[in-house]
LOTI-857113 format. One record per residue: residue in three letters; x, y, z of N, C-alpha, C, O in turn. Coordinates in steps of 0.001 Angstrom, whole numbers, plus 524288, in hexadecimal, padded with zeros to 5 digits. Example, Ala and Ser with C-alpha at 12.3 -4.5 7.8 and 13.67 -1.06 7.14 Angstrom:
<recs>
+------+-------+-------+-------+-------+-------+-------+-------+-------+-------+-------+-------+-------+
: rest :   n.X :   n.Y :   n.Z :  ca.X :  ca.Y :  ca.Z :   c.X :   c.Y :   c.Z :   o.X :   o.Y :   o.Z :
+------+-------+-------+-------+-------+-------+-------+-------+-------+-------+-------+-------+-------+
:  ALA : 83386 : 7E9C6 : 81E78 : 8300C : 7EE6C : 81E78 : 83390 : 7F31C : 81E78 : 8379C : 7F309 : 82111 :
:  SER : 83232 : 7F736 : 81BA8 : 83566 : 7FBDC : 81BE4 : 83264 : 8001E : 81EBE : 83461 : 80472 : 81F67 :
+------+-------+-------+-------+-------+-------+-------+-------+-------+-------+-------+-------+-------+
</recs>
This chain:
<recs>
+------+-------+-------+-------+-------+-------+-------+-------+-------+-------+-------+-------+-------+
: rest :   n.X :   n.Y :   n.Z :  ca.X :  ca.Y :  ca.Z :   c.X :   c.Y :   c.Z :   o.X :   o.Y :   o.Z :
+------+-------+-------+-------+-------+-------+-------+-------+-------+-------+-------+-------+-------+
:  MET : 83784 : 1E7A1 : E5054 : 835A4 : 1E28D : E51ED : 83956 : 1E021 : E55ED : 83DCF : 1E1CD : E5684 :
:  ILE : 83775 : 1DC55 : E588B : 83A88 : 1D996 : E5C79 : 83D98 : 1D541 : E59BE : 83B4D : 1D200 : E570D :
:  PRO : 842D3 : 1D533 : E5A6D : 84603 : 1D136 : E57D4 : 8444F : 1CBAB : E5956 : 84346 : 1CA8D : E5DE5 :
:  GLY : 8440D : 1C84B : E557B : 842C2 : 1C2D5 : E566A : 83CF2 : 1C1C3 : E56D1 : 83B67 : 1BD3C : E5756 :
:  MET : 839B1 : 1C5BD : E5698 : 8340E : 1C4EA : E5705 : 831B3 : 1C45F : E5194 : 83329 : 1C730 : E4DF7 :
:  ASN : 82E26 : 1C0D5 : E510E : 82B6C : 1BFEA : E4C2E : 82853 : 1C4D9 : E4AB8 : 82520 : 1C6A3 : E4DD5 :
:  PRO : 82936 : 1C71F : E45FD : 82676 : 1CBE2 : E4469 : 82081 : 1CB4B : E4492 : 81DB8 : 1CEF9 : E45EA :
:  ARG : 81E9A : 1C6AF : E4335 : 818F0 : 1C5C6 : E4344 : 816D7 : 1C5FC : E48E3 : 812AF : 1C831 : E49DE :
:  LYS : 819BF : 1C3AF : E4C89 : 8184B : 1C3BD : E520D : 81854 : 1C964 : E5415 : 814F4 : 1CAF0 : E5724 :
:  MET : 81C27 : 1CC63 : E5258 : 81C8C : 1D1E5 : E53E7 : 817C7 : 1D4F2 : E5204 : 815A1 : 1D81A : E54F0 :
:  GLN : 8161A : 1D409 : E4D2D : 81174 : 1D6A5 : E4B12 : 80C9F : 1D546 : E4E45 : 80963 : 1D8AB : E4F58 :
:  GLN : 80C1B : 1D060 : E4FC8 : 807A2 : 1CEB5 : E52F6 : 807A8 : 1D180 : E583A : 80397 : 1D353 : E5A07 :
:  MET : 80C2E : 1D1D6 : E5AAD : 80C9F : 1D47F : E5FB2 : 80B37 : 1DA49 : E5F28 : 80884 : 1DC77 : E627D :
:  MET : 80D09 : 1DCB9 : E5B00 : 80BEF : 1E246 : E5A18 : 80613 : 1E31F : E5969 : 803E2 : 1E6DA : E5B82 :
:  ARG : 80387 : 1DF9B : E566F : 7FDD8 : 1E00B : E559D : 7FAEA : 1DFAB : E5ACB : 7F732 : 1E294 : E5BB5 :
:  LYS : 7FC96 : 1DC1A : E5E28 : 7FA11 : 1DB74 : E6346 : 7FA95 : 1E05E : E6696 : 7F71E : 1E18E : E69B3 :
:  MET : 7FEDE : 1E33B : E65F5 : 7FFB9 : 1E805 : E68F3 : 7FD54 : 1ECCF : E6646 : 7FDE3 : 1F12E : E6833 :
:  GLY : 7FAA9 : 1EC01 : E61D5 : 7F837 : 1F05A : E5F13 : 7FBF9 : 1F372 : E5BB8 : 7FB1C : 1F80F : E5AAF :
:  ILE : 8001D : 1F0EE : E5A07 : 8040B : 1F382 : E56CE : 803EA : 1F12A : E5157 : 80441 : 1EC69 : E50B1 :
:  SER : 8036D : 1F483 : E4D74 : 803C6 : 1F296 : E4812 : 8080D : 1F593 : E453E : 808E9 : 1FA32 : E4644 :
:  GLN : 80AB4 : 1F2F1 : E41B5 : 80EF8 : 1F551 : E3EC8 : 80E0A : 1F471 : E3905 : 80C82 : 1F032 : E375C :
:  GLN : 80EFA : 1F883 : E35FD : 80E30 : 1F838 : E3057 : 812FA : 1FA8B : E2DA3 : 814BD : 1FECC : E2F08 :
:  GLU : 8150B : 1F7C9 : E29D3 : 81969 : 1F9C7 : E26C2 : 8173E : 1FD47 : E2278 : 8135B : 1FBEC : E1FFB :
:  ILE : 819B3 : 201BF : E2194 : 81803 : 20573 : E1D91 : 81C22 : 20583 : E194D : 820C3 : 2063C : E1A62 :
:  ASP : 81A77 : 204C3 : E1478 : 81E01 : 204A1 : E1003 : 81F1A : 20A3C : E0E3F : 81C95 : 20C30 : E0AA6 :
:  ALA : 822DC : 20CCE : E10C6 : 82438 : 21236 : E0F90 : 8293E : 2125C : E0C5D : 82C9F : 20EFB : E0CEB :
:  THR : 829B0 : 21647 : E090C : 82E6E : 216EE : E05F3 : 831E0 : 21B41 : E0825 : 8369B : 21B4D : E0747 :
:  GLU : 82F72 : 21EF2 : E0B0B : 8325C : 2233D : E0D5C : 82F08 : 2259E : E11B4 : 82A42 : 225ED : E1139 :
:  VAL : 8318F : 2274C : E15EF : 82EDA : 229DF : E1A3A : 83168 : 22F2D : E1AFA : 83630 : 22F90 : E1B46 :
:  ILE : 82E2B : 23359 : E1B4B : 83032 : 238A2 : E1C13 : 82DCA : 23AD8 : E2108 : 82904 : 23B01 : E219B :
:  ILE : 83128 : 23C8E : E249F : 82F6F : 23F1D : E2963 : 8311D : 244CD : E28E7 : 835C1 : 245F6 : E2870 :
:  LYS : 82D3E : 24863 : E2906 : 82E53 : 24DEE : E2851 : 82E1B : 250C9 : E2D80 : 82A5D : 25044 : E3079 :
:  THR : 8322D : 253D2 : E2E89 : 83233 : 25754 : E3303 : 83279 : 25CDC : E30CF : 832BC : 25D94 : E2C10 :
:  ALA : 83269 : 260B3 : E3431 : 8328C : 2661F : E3262 : 8379A : 2675A : E2F70 : 8378A : 26A62 : E2BB5 :
:  GLU : 83BF4 : 26509 : E3114 : 840FC : 26657 : E2EBF : 84305 : 26265 : E2ACA : 8460B : 263CA : E2752 :
:  LYS : 84164 : 25D75 : E2B47 : 843BC : 25975 : E27F3 : 83FED : 25513 : E26BC : 83B9A : 254D9 : E28D3 :
:  GLU : 841A4 : 251A0 : E2350 : 83EB8 : 24CE3 : E21FC : 84242 : 24839 : E22F7 : 846E0 : 2484F : E21A3 :
:  LEU : 84015 : 24433 : E2547 : 842D2 : 23F3C : E25DC : 8407D : 23B95 : E21CB : 83BDE : 23A48 : E2207 :
:  VAL : 843AF : 239F4 : E1E1A : 841E7 : 2368D : E19E6 : 84418 : 2311F : E1AE5 : 848D7 : 23067 : E1B2C :
:  ILE : 8409D : 22D4D : E1B6E : 84235 : 227F0 : E1C82 : 84120 : 224B6 : E179C : 83CA2 : 223D3 : E1626 :
:  SER : 84557 : 222FC : E1521 : 844C6 : 21FE2 : E105D : 84548 : 21A1D : E11B1 : 84787 : 218B2 : E15B3 :
:  ASN : 84334 : 216D4 : E0E52 : 8430B : 2112A : E0F27 : 840F8 : 20FCE : E1496 : 8436D : 20CD3 : E1773 :
:  PRO : 83C77 : 211FC : E1601 : 83A93 : 21128 : E1B5E : 837D4 : 20BEE : E1C22 : 8358C : 209B4 : E1888 :
:  GLN : 83825 : 20A16 : E20F1 : 834EC : 205BF : E22C5 : 83151 : 20847 : E26BF : 83315 : 209F1 : E2AE6 :
:  VAL : 82C43 : 20897 : E2584 : 8288B : 20B57 : E28D9 : 824A7 : 2077D : E2B2C : 8222A : 20472 : E2867 :
:  SER : 82435 : 207B8 : E305B : 8206C : 20478 : E332B : 81CA1 : 2080B : E35FF : 81E37 : 20BBA : E38A6 :
:  LYS : 817A3 : 206EE : E3569 : 8138E : 209CC : E383D : 811A4 : 20636 : E3C98 : 80FDD : 201DA : E3B9E :
:  VAL : 8120A : 2081F : E4168 : 8107E : 20508 : E45EE : 80BCA : 2079E : E4874 : 80BEC : 20C45 : E49AA :
:  ASN : 8079A : 20499 : E4941 : 802EA : 20689 : E4BE3 : 8028A : 203BA : E511D : 801BE : 1FEFE : E515F :
:  MET : 80322 : 206CC : E5547 : 802E9 : 20491 : E5A80 : 7FE76 : 2073F : E5D72 : 7FEF6 : 20BAF : E5F3A :
:  MET : 7FA19 : 20470 : E5DE9 : 7F57A : 20664 : E609C : 7F3BB : 20BBA : E5E89 : 7F29C : 20F4A : E6190 :
:  GLY : 7F385 : 20C3C : E5961 : 7F1A1 : 210FC : E56DB : 7F5C6 : 21520 : E55E6 : 7F4C0 : 218F2 : E532A :
:  GLN : 7FA57 : 21478 : E580D : 7FE9A : 21837 : E5755 : 80223 : 21646 : E52ED : 8048A : 21222 : E535C :
:  GLU : 8026F : 2194E : E4EAB : 805A4 : 217BA : E4A38 : 80B09 : 21A2C : E4A8E : 80B8E : 21ED9 : E4B8F :
:  THR : 80F09 : 21703 : E49B6 : 8146A : 218E5 : E496F : 816F4 : 21691 : E4497 : 8153B : 2128E : E4293 :
:  PHE : 81B0E : 21920 : E42C5 : 81DDA : 2174E : E3E2B : 8238B : 21686 : E3F8A : 825E4 : 219AA : E4253 :
:  GLN : 825BD : 21247 : E3D8A : 82B4B : 21131 : E3E2D : 82DA0 : 21158 : E38B8 : 82BC8 : 20EB0 : E352A :
:  ILE : 831B2 : 2147E : E381C : 83412 : 21543 : E32F6 : 839E9 : 21414 : E3353 : 83CAB : 2162C : E36AA :
:  ILE : 83BB7 : 210B4 : E2FD8 : 8413D : 20F62 : E2F7E : 842DD : 2106A : E29D9 : 8401B : 20EE0 : E2639 :
:  GLY : 84749 : 212FC : E2913 : 84918 : 21401 : E23C4 : 84DCD : 21799 : E23B3 : 85026 : 218B3 : E27C0 :
:  ASN : 84F25 : 2196A : E1F0A : 85395 : 21CF3 : E1E4B : 851AB : 22292 : E1ED0 : 84E5F : 2244F : E1BC6 :
:  VAL : 853BA : 22567 : E22A7 : 851E8 : 22AB3 : E23C9 : 85583 : 22EC0 : E2152 : 85A4B : 22E77 : E21C0 :
:  GLU : 85308 : 23292 : E1EB2 : 855D5 : 236FF : E1C68 : 85320 : 23BEF : E1E5D : 84E54 : 23C41 : E1E6E :
:  GLU : 85637 : 23FB8 : E1FEF : 85408 : 2449C : E21EC : 85490 : 248CE : E1DBC : 858BD : 2497E : E1B73 :
:  ARG : 8504D : 24B97 : E1CC1 : 8504E : 24FDB : E18E4 : 84E3A : 254CE : E1B7E : 84ACC : 25496 : E1EDA :
:  SER : 85059 : 25938 : E19E4 : 84E1E : 25E17 : E1BD4 : 84943 : 25F46 : E188E : 84907 : 25E06 : E13EA :
:  ARG : 84568 : 261B4 : E1B0F : 84091 : 262F6 : E1849 : 84124 : 26836 : E1593 : 84285 : 26C20 : E1801 :
:  GLU : 84015 : 2683A : E109C : 84032 : 26D13 : E0DAC : 83A99 : 26EE6 : E0CFA : 83726 : 26BEA : E0B75 :
:  ILE : 839CD : 273D2 : E0E1F : 83490 : 2760B : E0DDC : 833C4 : 27878 : E087F : 83706 : 27B7A : E06A3 :
:  ASP : 82F6D : 27723 : E060A : 82E0D : 27952 : E00FE : 82AF7 : 27E52 : E01F5 : 82676 : 27E2B : E03A3 :
:  ILE : 82D77 : 282C4 : E00DE : 82AFD : 287D1 : E01D6 : 82997 : 28A3C : DFC99 : 82CFD : 28B42 : DF95A :
:  SER : 82483 : 28B23 : DFBD0 : 822C3 : 28D6E : DF6E6 : 82311 : 29361 : DF72E : 8232E : 295AF : DFB66 :
:  ASP : 82332 : 295CC : DF294 : 8232B : 29B85 : DF254 : 81E30 : 29DB8 : DF4BC : 81E3E : 2A1E9 : DF717 :
:  GLU : 819EB : 29AE3 : DF423 : 814F0 : 29C96 : DF669 : 81547 : 29CBE : DFC5F : 81346 : 2A05D : DFED4 :
:  ASP : 817D3 : 298CC : DFEB4 : 8188B : 298BE : E0467 : 81BC2 : 29D68 : E062E : 81A7D : 29FF4 : E0A0E :
:  ILE : 81FED : 29E7E : E034E : 82349 : 2A2EE : E04A7 : 8203C : 2A806 : E0440 : 8209A : 2AB5C : E07B1 :
:  ARG : 81D35 : 2A8A2 : E0006 : 81A10 : 2AD6A : DFF61 : 8161F : 2AE0E : E03CD : 81553 : 2B25D : E05C9 :
:  THR : 813AA : 2A9B8 : E0554 : 80FCF : 2A9E6 : E0992 : 81256 : 2ABD6 : E0E9B : 81031 : 2AF3C : E1140 :
:  VAL : 816DC : 2A9B2 : E0FED : 81992 : 2AB49 : E14B7 : 81B60 : 2B0F6 : E1441 : 81B08 : 2B3ED : E1806 :
:  MET : 81D4A : 2B279 : E0FA9 : 81F03 : 2B7E0 : E0ED9 : 81A85 : 2BBAD : E0FC7 : 81B25 : 2BF9F : E1274 :
:  GLU : 815FD : 2BA72 : E0D89 : 81173 : 2BDE4 : E0E01 : 80F66 : 2BE18 : E1398 : 80E5E : 2C24F : E15AA :
:  GLN : 80ED2 : 2B997 : E1601 : 80C86 : 2B956 : E1B39 : 8101B : 2BBA1 : E1F72 : 80E41 : 2BDED : E233E :
:  ALA : 81533 : 2BAFD : E1EC1 : 818E3 : 2BCCA : E22C4 : 81B91 : 2C1E1 : E2147 : 81EBB : 2C3F6 : E243E :
:  ASN : 81A46 : 2C3DE : E1CA6 : 81CBA : 2C8A9 : E1AB0 : 822B4 : 2C813 : E1AC7 : 8257D : 2CB55 : E1CF3 :
:  ALA : 82491 : 2C3DB : E1860 : 82A24 : 2C29B : E1872 : 82C48 : 2C23E : E12E9 : 82953 : 2C1C0 : E0F26 :
:  ASP : 83171 : 2C27E : E1275 : 833E8 : 2C1DA : E0D57 : 83446 : 2BC0D : E0BFC : 8336F : 2B8AE : E0F4F :
:  LYS : 83589 : 2BAF2 : E070F : 8358A : 2B591 : E051D : 83967 : 2B21F : E080E : 8381C : 2ADB9 : E0980 :
:  LYS : 83E20 : 2B416 : E08F1 : 84227 : 2B102 : E0B8F : 84075 : 2AF8D : E1120 : 84100 : 2AB0C : E12B8 :
:  SER : 83E70 : 2B34C : E1406 : 83CB2 : 2B249 : E1964 : 8382C : 2AE6D : E1986 : 837F5 : 2AB02 : E1CE6 :
:  ALA : 8348B : 2AEFE : E15D1 : 83007 : 2AB7E : E1595 : 831C4 : 2A5E6 : E148F : 82FEB : 2A245 : E171D :
:  LYS : 8354F : 2A534 : E10D4 : 8372E : 29FEE : E0F87 : 83A1D : 29D86 : E1421 : 83959 : 298EF : E1559 :
:  GLU : 83D70 : 2A08E : E16AC : 8405E : 29E98 : E1B2D : 83CB7 : 29CFC : E1FA4 : 83D92 : 29900 : E2231 :
:  ALA : 838A4 : 2A01E : E208D : 834EA : 29EE9 : E24B7 : 831EC : 299E3 : E2383 : 830E9 : 296C3 : E2706 :
:  ILE : 83085 : 2991D : E1E9B : 82DBD : 29452 : E1D0F : 83148 : 28F9A : E1DE4 : 82F92 : 28BA4 : E2002 :
:  GLU : 83630 : 28FFC : E1C3E : 839EE : 28BB4 : E1CEB : 83AC2 : 28A83 : E22B0 : 83AC9 : 285F9 : E2446 :
:  LYS : 83B6F : 28E99 : E25D2 : 83C65 : 28DF8 : E2B6C : 837CE : 28B46 : E2E1F : 8388B : 28860 : E31E3 :
:  ASN : 8330E : 28C3E : E2C2D : 82E55 : 28A0E : E2E88 : 82C62 : 2853D : E2B9A : 827CA : 283DE : E2BF3 :
:  ASN : 82FE3 : 282AE : E28B8 : 82EB7 : 27DBF : E2608 : 829EE : 27DFD : E2287 : 826E4 : 27A45 : E2246 :
:  GLY : 82944 : 2825F : E1FD2 : 824FD : 282DB : E1C15 : 81FE1 : 284AB : E1E6E : 81BFD : 28511 : E1BA2 :
:  ASP : 81FC2 : 285C7 : E2376 : 81AFD : 28790 : E2617 : 81A68 : 28D6B : E252E : 81D17 : 2908E : E27A5 :
:  LEU : 816DF : 28EE6 : E219C : 81640 : 29464 : E201E : 81461 : 297BD : E24A9 : 8164F : 29C12 : E2575 :
:  ALA : 810A4 : 295BE : E279F : 80E91 : 298BD : E2C0C : 812E1 : 299E9 : E3004 : 8133F : 29E4B : E31F5 :
:  ALA : 81619 : 29614 : E3135 : 81A62 : 296DF : E34EB : 81E5B : 29ABB : E32BB : 8207E : 29DE9 : E35A3 :
:  ALA : 81F5B : 29A7A : E2DA8 : 82309 : 29E16 : E2B2F : 820F3 : 2A3B3 : E2B82 : 823E4 : 2A755 : E2CA5 :
:  ILE : 81BEE : 2A45F : E2A84 : 81988 : 2A9A0 : E2ACA : 819CD : 2ABB0 : E3060 : 81B42 : 2B030 : E3142 :
:  MET : 81864 : 2A85F : E3424 : 8187A : 2AA01 : E39A2 : 81E04 : 2AB89 : E3B54 : 81EBF : 2AF57 : E3E2C :
:  GLU : 821DB : 2A88F : E3992 : 82745 : 2A9C6 : E3AEE : 828EA : 2AF03 : E38C5 : 82B50 : 2B224 : E3B86 :
:  LEU : 827A4 : 2B003 : E33CF : 82927 : 2B4EE : E3165 : 82638 : 2B992 : E33C7 : 82864 : 2BDD7 : E343B :
:  LYS : 82162 : 2B8C2 : E3546 : 81E63 : 2BD05 : E37A0 : 82063 : 2BE52 : E3D14 : 81FF8 : 2C2C6 : E3ED7 :
:  SER : 82290 : 2BA6A : E3FC0 : 82468 : 2BB61 : E4517 : 829C3 : 2BE09 : E4533 : 82B57 : 2C026 : E4938 :
:  ASP : 82C86 : 2BDEF : E40D3 : 831C4 : 2C075 : E409A : 83160 : 2C651 : E4085 : 8355D : 2C8FF : E4057 :
+------+-------+-------+-------+-------+-------+-------+-------+-------+-------+-------+-------+-------+
</recs>
């Protein structure tokens, strides 16, 4: 916000420009990437709609976690059978490809 400006006046100006803002009562926000998770605790989340385009503003305490992939024995067996590979190689390929079985099979077949 602009310092010294009346918040109500600011809301009116935003409405005239086609901008609406909504506060979201969130307890935690998680952003997942291929390698890690960003966990934002005690967040203040604002959803802004500007001429049909929605954006989110998030303020809070950020913690970074590595993503652990849950690999089932069935997944390992599938990769072993499809790629004609041993258990250790199949598991490593699944981990390397972030749980993507098809990519793990393709990688092992290309070796």
